[in-house]
C-alpha positions, 0 to 999 in steps of 0.5 A: 093754667096753661092756654092749651094742654097737651092732654086733658084727662077726665076722671081722677080714679087711679087709672086717670091719675096713673096716666097723668103721672106717666104723661108728665114723665114724658114731658107732656103738660097735663090737666086732671079733671074730677067731677067729685072731690077726694076722698070720694066713694068708688067700688073697691078693687082687688089686685091679681098677680098679673095686675101687680106685675103690670103696675110694677112694670109701669112704675119701672118703665116710667120711673114712678118710685112712689107707685111701685110699692103698691104692687105687693102687700109687704112693700105697701105696708112698709111704704104707705101704712096709712093708705088702707088696703086689705090682704088678699091671698086668693079667692074664697067662695062659700055657698049658703042656703037661706034660713040656715046658719053658715056652716062648712061641710066636711067634704068642702062641697060648698066651698072653693078656695083659689090660692094666688099668693104663697105668703104675705110678703108678695100677696095681692091686695084689696084696695079701699078706693077712697084713700087709694085714689086720693093717694094716686091724685096726690102723686100725680100733682107731685109729678106736675099734673094740674088738678081741678076737682068739682068740675062738671064737664058738659061738652067737648068740641073738636076745633082744628087740632084742639079739643075744647071742653066746657063745664061748670066749677063752683057755679062759674063757667070753665073752658079748657083746651087740649090737644088730646082728651082721655076719658077715664070717667068709667062706663057711660062716662063723660064722652058717652053722655056728651056725644049721646053714644048708643049702646049695642045689645049683646044678645049672648050675654046673660042679663045680670045685675049687680048690687053693692053696699059697704058693711061695718062690724062684719066678723071674720068668716072663720069665726062664724062657721060652725064646722070650719075646715081644718088647715086651709091653704091660707086664712079664708078671710085674707082673700076676696071672699064671695058669698054665693046664694041660689 
């Protein structure tokens, strides 16, 4: 490993890995640090037209041809058919009532379909983060970023023009020095914990909670609705489907 890296990136989700690729294209030495081990679970993402344009723009600006196919469903399927993703034409919302079988009303008052992509070739995508993040990490390594997984970072200390990271890997101490540190570990991540950063209350923000899980064997919504609407603008399941309950 280099004695002092230009940049240390903590967190190898697709954002951290993409940044590592960009930095390498700029001639910087980079070490990418991951607490877990790929493939690992992460809550899925779905792209939007704007995020697709951003990803495509970054790929063009920094000469990342291995990333640009991920900006569209069609090019993704042709370039990386083994990297799992779903087809997303837009957003589907269906309101349900407890103790009643799912059914679409004839006037569609319980549904909302928001179209974003007119056809499959340029459609958005839904990312299965486990294979997608692993794909980004491998591309970062090909670009020349050094990568270490199963790193439990414990502290970060500024020392002159350097940041010194200390942690554990496979039961042994590990120390890394870099001129700049990027925390890509997500909300309440490494630096939040290392510096015991306080959180500000948002008094006007609703007090909400999110729960998530993954399911297998889920049938398509269009196959289980008793009175499905005719001629929807796109297949209602080829979207980010939202089931809404009171």
